[in-house]
Residue frames as qw, qx, qy, qz and C-alpha x, y, z in Angstrom:
[[0.414, -0.032, 0.795, -0.443, 24.27, -10.31, -8.54],
 [0.129, -0.121, -0.864, -0.471, 22.32, -12.96, -10.49],
 [0.526, -0.331, -0.242, -0.745, 18.53, -12.98, -10.51],
 [0.775, -0.292, -0.560, -0.024, 18.38, -16.14, -8.41],
 [0.504, -0.095, -0.480, 0.712, 20.79, -14.77, -5.84],
 [0.122, -0.253, 0.032, -0.959, 18.86, -11.47, -5.78],
 [0.666, -0.385, -0.395, -0.503, 15.64, -13.31, -4.95],
 [0.748, -0.259, -0.532, 0.300, 17.33, -15.27, -2.16],
 [0.329, 0.075, -0.312, 0.888, 18.93, -12.10, -0.79],
 [0.338, -0.361, -0.113, -0.862, 15.60, -10.22, -0.71],
 [0.777, -0.381, -0.435, -0.247, 13.99, -13.11, 1.16],
 [0.676, -0.122, -0.483, 0.543, 16.89, -13.34, 3.61],
 [0.080, 0.224, -0.194, 0.952, 16.68, -9.63, 4.40],
 [0.567, -0.396, -0.231, -0.684, 12.94, -9.98, 5.03],
 [0.815, -0.288, -0.499, 0.059, 13.47, -12.98, 7.29],
 [0.474, 0.038, -0.416, 0.775, 16.07, -11.06, 9.27],
 [0.197, -0.292, 0.060, -0.934, 13.70, -8.11, 9.75],
 [0.724, -0.361, -0.375, -0.453, 10.85, -10.47, 10.74],
 [0.733, -0.171, -0.553, 0.356, 13.06, -12.14, 13.34],
 [0.213, 0.094, -0.333, 0.914, 13.94, -8.79, 14.92],
 [0.451, -0.323, -0.173, -0.814, 10.25, -7.81, 14.86],
 [0.778, -0.315, -0.528, -0.128, 9.34, -11.03, 16.65],
 [0.575, -0.093, -0.510, 0.633, 11.90, -10.30, 19.32],
 [0.003, 0.148, -0.164, 0.975, 10.75, -6.72, 19.86],
 [0.562, -0.254, -0.217, -0.757, 7.04, -7.54, 19.83],
 [0.363, -0.200, 0.820, -0.395, 7.23, -10.83, 21.71],
 [0.793, 0.326, 0.260, -0.443, 5.03, -12.35, 19.00],
 [0.548, -0.159, 0.733, 0.370, 6.17, -15.26, 16.84],
 [0.224, 0.299, 0.697, 0.612, 3.85, -14.21, 14.01],
 [0.287, 0.330, 0.171, -0.883, 1.32, -11.63, 12.80],
 [0.499, 0.407, 0.763, -0.064, -1.87, -12.29, 10.82],
 [0.387, 0.822, 0.382, 0.172, -2.62, -9.21, 8.70],
 [0.444, -0.205, 0.082, 0.868, -0.37, -6.48, 7.33],
 [0.207, 0.904, 0.373, -0.032, -1.53, -2.95, 6.53],
 [0.481, 0.004, 0.139, 0.865, 0.53, -0.42, 4.57],
 [0.046, 0.865, 0.408, -0.289, -0.75, 3.10, 5.13],
 [0.519, 0.391, 0.266, 0.711, -0.01, 5.58, 2.36],
 [0.136, 0.168, -0.056, 0.975, -0.07, 9.36, 2.14],
 [0.406, -0.303, -0.044, -0.861, -2.74, 10.89, 4.36],
 [0.771, -0.253, -0.523, -0.261, -3.73, 7.54, 5.89],
 [0.383, 0.223, -0.706, 0.552, -1.48, 7.60, 8.97],
 [0.354, -0.231, 0.412, -0.807, -4.13, 8.92, 11.44],
 [0.822, -0.062, -0.309, -0.474, -6.26, 5.90, 10.54],
 [0.536, 0.202, -0.778, 0.259, -3.78, 3.65, 12.35],
 [0.148, -0.204, 0.605, -0.755, -5.10, 4.78, 15.72],
 [0.706, 0.011, 0.124, -0.697, -8.48, 3.21, 14.95],
 [0.669, 0.260, -0.652, -0.244, -7.29, -0.23, 13.85],
 [0.840, -0.283, -0.457, 0.079, -6.65, -1.78, 17.25],
 [0.552, -0.825, 0.108, 0.057, -4.68, -1.54, 20.48],
 [0.483, 0.723, -0.447, 0.209, -1.02, -0.67, 19.89],
 [0.883, -0.454, 0.044, 0.110, 1.38, -3.04, 21.62],
 [0.654, -0.248, 0.269, 0.663, 4.56, -1.95, 19.81],
 [0.356, 0.926, 0.128, 0.015, 5.45, 1.28, 18.01],
 [0.635, -0.421, 0.307, 0.570, 8.97, 1.63, 16.57],
 [0.241, 0.729, -0.346, -0.539, 10.79, 3.49, 13.82],
 [0.927, 0.354, -0.021, -0.121, 10.98, 1.39, 10.69],
 [0.453, 0.678, -0.532, 0.228, 14.76, 1.73, 10.82],
 [0.518, -0.488, 0.620, -0.331, 14.74, -0.24, 14.09],
 [0.906, 0.138, 0.395, -0.056, 14.23, -3.23, 11.79],
 [0.477, -0.327, 0.570, 0.583, 17.03, -4.34, 9.45],
 [0.323, 0.137, 0.673, 0.651, 17.20, -3.08, 5.87],
 [0.121, 0.843, 0.524, -0.005, 14.40, -0.48, 6.10],
 [0.366, 0.293, 0.078, 0.880, 15.10, 2.99, 4.71],
 [0.044, -0.461, -0.458, 0.759, 14.08, 6.16, 6.59],
 [0.348, 0.787, 0.509, -0.027, 11.23, 8.25, 5.14],
 [0.437, 0.014, 0.249, 0.864, 12.35, 10.78, 2.55],
 [0.087, -0.450, -0.420, -0.783, 9.12, 12.75, 2.15],
 [0.235, -0.052, 0.451, -0.860, 6.99, 14.85, 4.50],
 [0.735, 0.022, -0.012, -0.677, 3.78, 13.01, 5.37],
 [0.846, 0.116, -0.518, -0.049, 5.38, 9.56, 5.23],
 [0.599, -0.739, 0.169, -0.259, 5.78, 8.57, 8.87],
 [0.497, 0.500, -0.679, 0.206, 8.32, 5.76, 8.69],
 [0.387, -0.357, 0.677, -0.514, 7.05, 3.77, 11.67],
 [0.512, -0.038, -0.831, -0.216, 5.96, 0.20, 12.32],
 [0.507, -0.298, 0.422, -0.690, 3.23, -0.81, 14.77],
 [0.270, -0.110, -0.956, -0.038, 2.04, -4.11, 16.13],
 [0.477, -0.190, 0.118, -0.850, -1.65, -4.01, 17.03],
 [0.070, 0.163, 0.971, -0.163, -4.13, -6.35, 18.66],
 [0.443, 0.013, -0.190, -0.876, -7.60, -6.25, 17.09],
 [0.827, -0.087, 0.195, -0.520, -9.95, -8.67, 18.87],
 [0.855, -0.167, 0.488, 0.052, -7.47, -11.51, 18.69],
 [0.758, 0.573, 0.129, 0.284, -6.05, -10.64, 15.27],
 [0.528, -0.553, 0.164, 0.623, -2.42, -9.53, 15.26],
 [0.483, 0.844, 0.206, 0.112, -2.01, -6.64, 12.84],
 [0.594, -0.263, 0.181, 0.739, 1.31, -5.38, 11.52],
 [0.266, 0.922, 0.276, -0.048, 1.01, -1.76, 10.35],
 [0.568, 0.005, 0.171, 0.805, 3.57, 0.09, 8.25],
 [0.060, 0.908, 0.271, -0.313, 3.02, 3.83, 8.55],
 [0.167, 0.832, -0.378, -0.370, 4.58, 5.10, 5.36],
 [0.921, 0.191, 0.296, 0.164, 6.50, 3.26, 2.63],
 [0.334, -0.461, 0.477, 0.670, 9.57, 3.49, 0.42],
 [0.627, 0.693, 0.174, -0.311, 8.79, 4.73, -3.10],
 [0.827, 0.274, 0.270, 0.410, 10.57, 3.84, -6.32],
 [0.306, 0.875, 0.013, 0.374, 11.41, 7.50, -6.95],
 [0.499, -0.828, 0.257, 0.010, 13.61, 7.51, -3.84],
 [0.592, 0.645, -0.483, 0.022, 16.06, 5.43, -5.93],
 [0.454, -0.496, 0.710, -0.208, 16.82, 2.75, -3.36],
 [0.190, 0.187, -0.914, -0.307, 15.72, 0.07, -5.84],
 [0.662, -0.220, -0.437, -0.568, 12.74, -2.25, -6.14],
 [0.615, -0.166, -0.729, 0.249, 13.81, -4.48, -3.25],
 [0.100, -0.054, -0.457, 0.882, 13.66, -1.51, -0.87],
 [0.454, -0.111, -0.194, -0.862, 10.18, -0.68, -2.19],
 [0.792, -0.162, -0.455, -0.373, 8.93, -4.19, -1.45],
 [0.310, 0.244, -0.786, 0.475, 10.94, -4.94, 1.70],
 [0.407, -0.150, 0.453, -0.779, 8.00, -4.13, 4.01],
 [0.850, 0.064, -0.052, -0.521, 5.60, -6.57, 2.38],
 [0.698, 0.272, -0.655, 0.102, 8.29, -9.24, 2.15],
 [0.048, 0.257, -0.717, 0.646, 8.89, -8.74, 5.87],
 [0.640, -0.075, 0.235, -0.727, 5.16, -9.03, 6.54],
 [0.875, 0.154, -0.376, -0.264, 5.06, -12.35, 4.70],
 [0.516, 0.284, -0.716, 0.374, 8.10, -13.60, 6.61],
 [0.188, -0.210, 0.574, -0.769, 6.34, -12.52, 9.82],
 [0.165, 0.223, 0.945, -0.176, 3.41, -14.82, 9.00],
 [0.398, 0.447, 0.191, -0.778, 0.91, -12.44, 7.42],
 [0.389, 0.240, 0.839, 0.296, -1.33, -14.15, 4.87],
 [0.191, 0.832, 0.494, 0.165, -3.38, -11.02, 4.08],
 [0.365, -0.204, -0.009, 0.908, -2.16, -7.54, 3.22],
 [0.172, 0.885, 0.427, -0.077, -4.05, -4.27, 2.87],
 [0.473, 0.009, 0.192, 0.860, -2.30, -1.75, 0.62],
 [0.080, 0.886, 0.411, -0.199, -3.54, 1.82, 0.82],
 [0.453, 0.058, 0.197, 0.867, -2.52, 4.99, -0.96],
 [0.177, 0.748, 0.220, -0.601, -3.44, 8.57, -1.64],
 [0.454, 0.128, 0.658, 0.587, -3.96, 9.12, -5.36],
 [0.235, 0.269, -0.183, -0.916, -5.37, 11.22, -8.15],
 [0.503, 0.368, 0.754, -0.209, -8.81, 10.35, -9.47],
 [0.060, -0.031, 0.602, 0.796, -9.90, 10.36, -13.10],
 [0.118, -0.595, -0.767, -0.209, -13.62, 10.11, -12.36],
 [0.006, 0.410, -0.053, 0.911, -14.94, 13.67, -11.87],
 [0.643, -0.562, -0.281, -0.438, -17.58, 12.38, -9.44],
 [0.797, -0.287, -0.371, 0.381, -14.85, 11.26, -7.01],
 [0.083, -0.925, 0.112, -0.355, -14.24, 14.30, -4.85],
 [0.278, 0.475, -0.680, 0.484, -11.21, 14.51, -2.54],
 [0.410, -0.252, 0.646, -0.592, -11.74, 12.13, 0.36],
 [0.873, 0.139, -0.096, -0.458, -13.49, 9.44, -1.73],
 [0.484, -0.369, 0.792, 0.044, -12.35, 5.86, -0.96],
 [0.747, 0.433, -0.298, -0.407, -12.02, 3.56, -3.99],
 [0.838, -0.214, 0.502, 0.038, -11.37, -0.17, -3.99],
 [0.152, 0.590, -0.660, -0.439, -8.64, -1.23, -6.41],
 [0.903, 0.171, 0.304, -0.252, -9.88, -3.99, -8.69],
 [0.861, 0.299, 0.159, 0.379, -6.86, -4.06, -11.01],
 [0.254, -0.818, 0.172, 0.486, -3.73, -2.09, -11.81],
 [0.707, 0.668, -0.016, 0.232, -1.51, -0.90, -14.66],
 [0.674, -0.526, 0.132, 0.502, 2.23, -0.88, -13.94],
 [0.475, 0.848, 0.057, 0.226, 3.70, 2.14, -15.74],
 [0.471, -0.817, 0.271, 0.193, 6.93, 2.28, -13.75],
 [0.597, 0.656, -0.461, -0.010, 9.02, 0.40, -16.29],
 [0.026, -0.483, 0.814, -0.320, 10.19, -1.82, -13.42],
 [0.806, -0.211, -0.506, -0.223, 9.48, -5.31, -12.11],
 [0.452, -0.670, 0.450, -0.380, 9.77, -6.18, -8.42],
 [0.966, -0.087, 0.242, -0.027, 10.51, -9.82, -9.30],
 [0.133, -0.694, 0.640, 0.300, 13.92, -11.19, -10.19],
 [0.102, -0.236, 0.914, 0.313, 14.53, -13.38, -13.23],
 [0.434, -0.101, -0.699, -0.560, 12.09, -15.84, -14.77],
 [0.059, 0.193, 0.804, -0.559, 9.66, -15.76, -11.85],
 [0.243, -0.269, -0.583, -0.727, 6.25, -16.09, -13.50],
 [0.082, 0.258, 0.705, -0.656, 3.29, -14.96, -11.39],
 [0.029, -0.537, -0.723, -0.433, -0.38, -15.02, -12.41],
 [0.020, -0.142, -0.301, 0.943, -1.95, -11.61, -11.71],
 [0.174, -0.392, -0.709, -0.559, -5.40, -12.37, -13.13],
 [0.484, -0.732, -0.402, -0.262, -7.16, -11.90, -9.81],
 [0.447, 0.258, -0.448, 0.730, -4.43, -10.04, -7.93],
 [0.215, -0.211, 0.337, -0.892, -6.82, -7.82, -5.96],
 [0.014, 0.147, 0.972, -0.182, -9.01, -10.23, -4.01],
 [0.375, -0.364, -0.484, -0.702, -12.67, -10.29, -5.03],
 [0.574, -0.468, -0.658, 0.133, -13.44, -11.86, -1.65],
 [0.373, -0.343, -0.337, 0.794, -11.89, -8.98, 0.27],
 [0.079, -0.108, -0.239, -0.962, -13.52, -6.38, -1.98],
 [0.485, -0.452, -0.619, -0.421, -16.92, -8.00, -1.34],
 [0.528, -0.441, -0.568, 0.452, -16.16, -7.90, 2.38],
 [0.168, -0.147, -0.090, 0.971, -15.52, -4.15, 2.14],
 [0.286, -0.255, -0.459, -0.801, -18.77, -3.69, 0.22],
 [0.535, -0.496, -0.681, -0.061, -20.64, -5.51, 2.99],
 [0.419, -0.410, -0.395, 0.707, -19.13, -3.14, 5.56],
 [0.077, 0.561, 0.035, -0.823, -19.69, 0.00, 3.46],
 [0.557, 0.494, 0.652, 0.145, -22.12, -0.63, 0.58],
 [0.356, 0.915, 0.189, -0.009, -21.64, 1.44, -2.54],
 [0.429, -0.648, 0.380, 0.501, -17.86, 1.75, -2.42],
 [0.590, 0.735, -0.215, -0.257, -16.51, 2.67, -5.83],
 [0.837, -0.166, 0.407, 0.325, -14.00, 0.41, -7.60],
 [0.360, 0.888, -0.194, -0.210, -11.26, 1.47, -9.97],
 [0.901, 0.228, -0.009, 0.368, -8.11, 0.58, -11.89],
 [0.381, -0.864, 0.157, 0.288, -4.93, 2.02, -10.39],
 [0.732, 0.584, -0.096, 0.337, -2.04, 3.13, -12.61],
 [0.618, -0.679, 0.085, 0.387, 1.35, 3.42, -10.92],
 [0.482, 0.817, -0.175, 0.266, 3.85, 5.89, -12.35],
 [0.733, 0.058, -0.366, 0.570, 7.45, 6.06, -11.20],
 [0.298, -0.941, -0.148, 0.057, 7.29, 9.69, -9.98],
 [0.132, -0.446, -0.624, 0.627, 8.23, 11.90, -8.25],
 [0.160, 0.086, -0.196, -0.964, 6.74, 14.36, -10.74],
 [0.546, 0.381, 0.562, -0.490, 2.98, 14.36, -11.06],
 [0.525, 0.316, 0.705, 0.358, 1.49, 13.26, -14.36],
 [0.049, 0.163, -0.272, -0.947, 0.92, 15.57, -17.31],
 [0.625, 0.324, 0.246, -0.667, -2.58, 16.06, -18.70],
 [0.615, 0.422, -0.550, -0.377, -1.51, 14.07, -21.78],
 [0.183, 0.203, -0.942, 0.193, -0.37, 11.19, -19.57],
 [0.404, 0.164, 0.647, -0.626, -3.70, 11.27, -17.77],
 [0.675, 0.409, -0.145, -0.597, -5.40, 11.05, -21.16],
 [0.441, 0.351, -0.819, -0.113, -3.27, 7.98, -21.93],
 [0.091, -0.043, 0.895, -0.435, -4.26, 6.35, -18.64],
 [0.574, 0.291, 0.334, -0.689, -7.93, 7.05, -19.32],
 [0.652, 0.424, -0.433, -0.455, -7.62, 5.47, -22.78],
 [0.333, 0.269, -0.898, 0.101, -6.02, 2.39, -21.17],
 [0.640, -0.440, -0.581, -0.242, -8.90, 2.01, -18.72],
 [0.437, -0.097, -0.566, 0.692, -7.23, 3.51, -15.66],
 [0.261, -0.802, -0.379, -0.382, -9.26, 5.55, -13.18],
 [0.567, -0.813, 0.053, 0.120, -6.70, 6.18, -10.40],
 [0.651, 0.575, -0.279, 0.409, -3.08, 7.37, -10.62],
 [0.551, -0.812, 0.190, -0.042, -0.29, 7.34, -8.07],
 [0.333, 0.713, -0.601, 0.138, 3.31, 6.40, -7.29],
 [0.271, -0.358, 0.830, -0.330, 2.98, 3.26, -5.16],
 [0.745, 0.031, 0.420, -0.517, 1.11, 0.00, -4.53],
 [0.859, 0.388, -0.194, -0.273, 1.38, -1.95, -7.80],
 [0.459, 0.507, -0.706, 0.184, 4.93, -3.21, -7.28],
 [0.288, -0.290, 0.738, -0.536, 4.15, -4.17, -3.69],
 [0.810, 0.120, 0.234, -0.524, 0.99, -5.99, -4.76],
 [0.756, 0.444, -0.462, -0.134, 2.90, -8.05, -7.31],
 [0.221, 0.404, -0.812, 0.360, 5.37, -9.23, -4.68],
 [0.534, -0.132, 0.558, -0.622, 2.55, -10.01, -2.24],
 [0.881, 0.247, -0.029, -0.402, 0.91, -12.21, -4.83],
 [0.603, 0.486, -0.629, 0.070, 4.22, -13.90, -5.62],
 [0.026, 0.307, -0.803, 0.510, 4.49, -14.78, -1.91],
 [0.308, -0.317, -0.891, -0.105, 0.96, -16.21, -1.76],
 [0.004, 0.295, 0.515, -0.805, -0.65, -13.35, 0.16],
 [0.127, 0.708, 0.671, 0.180, -4.25, -12.24, -0.38],
 [0.266, -0.022, 0.021, 0.963, -4.31, -8.57, -1.39],
 [0.054, 0.845, 0.528, -0.071, -6.80, -5.78, -0.70],
 [0.357, 0.115, 0.111, 0.920, -6.04, -2.45, -2.36],
 [0.072, -0.842, -0.522, 0.116, -7.77, 0.72, -1.22],
 [0.367, 0.275, 0.096, 0.883, -7.13, 4.18, -2.63],
 [0.081, -0.762, -0.427, 0.480, -8.11, 7.50, -1.16],
 [0.405, 0.651, 0.308, 0.564, -8.73, 10.08, -3.86],
 [0.401, -0.559, -0.220, 0.691, -6.91, 13.19, -2.66],
 [0.101, 0.581, -0.170, -0.790, -7.20, 15.29, -5.81],
 [0.767, 0.585, 0.203, -0.168, -8.52, 15.25, -9.34],
 [0.774, -0.021, 0.346, 0.530, -5.86, 14.11, -11.79],
 [0.238, -0.397, 0.238, 0.854, -3.81, 16.61, -13.80],
 [0.049, -0.029, -0.552, -0.832, -5.75, 18.71, -16.28],
 [0.183, -0.497, -0.834, -0.155, -9.17, 17.86, -14.89],
 [0.239, -0.776, -0.481, 0.330, -9.73, 20.77, -12.51],
 [0.315, 0.841, 0.059, 0.436, -7.58, 23.47, -14.09],
 [0.417, -0.865, 0.246, -0.130, -5.69, 23.82, -10.81],
 [0.398, 0.564, -0.702, 0.176, -2.04, 22.87, -10.23],
 [0.884, -0.308, -0.352, -0.002, -1.20, 19.84, -8.08],
 [0.095, 0.668, -0.563, 0.477, 0.84, 20.05, -4.89],
 [0.500, 0.010, -0.833, 0.237, 1.92, 17.59, -2.21],
 [0.070, -0.017, 0.572, -0.817, 0.54, 19.58, 0.73],
 [0.615, 0.036, -0.043, -0.787, -3.00, 19.50, -0.64],
 [0.689, 0.064, -0.700, -0.177, -2.73, 15.76, -1.21],
 [0.322, 0.000, -0.791, 0.521, -1.80, 15.23, 2.44],
 [0.272, 0.012, 0.344, -0.899, -4.50, 17.58, 3.71],
 [0.694, 0.027, -0.305, -0.652, -7.24, 15.87, 1.73],
 [0.643, 0.030, -0.764, 0.038, -6.12, 12.45, 2.91],
 [0.160, 0.031, -0.699, 0.696, -5.89, 13.43, 6.57],
 [0.433, -0.043, 0.134, -0.890, -9.39, 14.89, 6.56],
 [0.822, 0.005, -0.314, -0.475, -10.83, 11.48, 5.59],
 [0.274, 0.357, -0.859, 0.243, -8.58, 9.38, 7.85],
 [0.425, -0.095, 0.659, -0.613, -11.20, 8.71, 10.52],
 [0.820, 0.271, 0.039, -0.503, -13.66, 7.27, 8.01],
 [0.656, 0.460, -0.594, -0.064, -10.92, 5.15, 6.45],
 [0.021, 0.350, -0.837, 0.419, -9.67, 3.88, 9.79],
 [0.626, 0.018, 0.495, -0.602, -13.17, 2.83, 10.82],
 [0.828, 0.376, -0.209, -0.360, -13.67, 0.99, 7.53],
 [0.507, 0.453, -0.723, 0.123, -10.37, -0.87, 7.80],
 [0.241, -0.286, 0.756, -0.538, -10.95, -1.72, 11.45],
 [0.784, 0.122, 0.302, -0.529, -14.26, -3.40, 10.58],
 [0.789, 0.451, -0.374, -0.184, -12.78, -5.28, 7.63],
 [0.225, 0.486, -0.797, 0.281, -9.79, -6.54, 9.64],
 [0.441, -0.155, 0.696, -0.545, -12.11, -7.95, 12.29],
 [0.849, 0.276, 0.061, -0.446, -14.06, -9.77, 9.58],
 [0.515, 0.561, -0.643, -0.078, -10.88, -11.65, 8.60],
 [0.410, -0.391, 0.759, -0.322, -10.94, -14.00, 11.56]]
C-alpha cells in the first residue's frame, strides 16, 4: 500500500468509527477527547455524566486490550455542556498491530469533531523528587520508538506540540504542577539503567511506552494537545528496586481521584 493510500485508508477507518459512534451516542459530534493510560481509568468517573459506555471493539477497527489494567472501553460524557469522548485504555506499539492501530483512537476523535485532546499515561520518572503519584505536565517529547505515525512526505511542525495555553490552564487549576519531557520507547520491556542515562543526557525526565505517536497524529490533524503523565515509579536504576507492571498500576490507581478532579476542572475551562 502506498503512503498516500495508507493515509487515506487510516482516515476512512476513523470516519467509519466516528459514524458508528454518532449512531450509538445520538450525538453528531464531540468536543474534547481524553485518552486514559495505565492507572488512570478510575479518573473517568469524575469527568462528567456518562451517557454511553461501550467496549472499544463495538466501534470499527479498534483492537481489544492486550494487557491487564488497560480497560478497552469508550465513554461519551456530558460535562456542563461539553461533550467528552473518553478512551479507557489504548493500543500500544509493542502489541504489533502497527502504528495506525496505535493512533486509530485519536483519529476517530478528530473525525468525531474533537478539537482538543488530553493524552495521559503512567510513566517512570527521572526526577528523584517525583514520588509515585506525582502528576507532571508534558511540555515536549522524544520519540525513541524508531517509528513514525505519519505516512509518506507529510511534514508536520512539532515546535509547540504540547499546548502552552492548556498547560497554563492546568497551572491555574493546580498551581505548582511540574513539567517534563516525555521519552517514548517501543516496549514492552522496561528500560535499562543505561538507557535511562541516555534519556537523561538527552533532556528527558519521563519515560514510557505511549503518547508521543498519538500526539504527533493529533497535531497533524489540527488538534490542540494536552499531555499529562502520572509518575508511577522511579525509572530503572534510580531506586535499586526492580520494576513490575502491577506496582505501576497500583501507584496510578491510588492517585486517580486527584487526577480525575484536575481533568474535570480543566475540561470545564475549555468552553
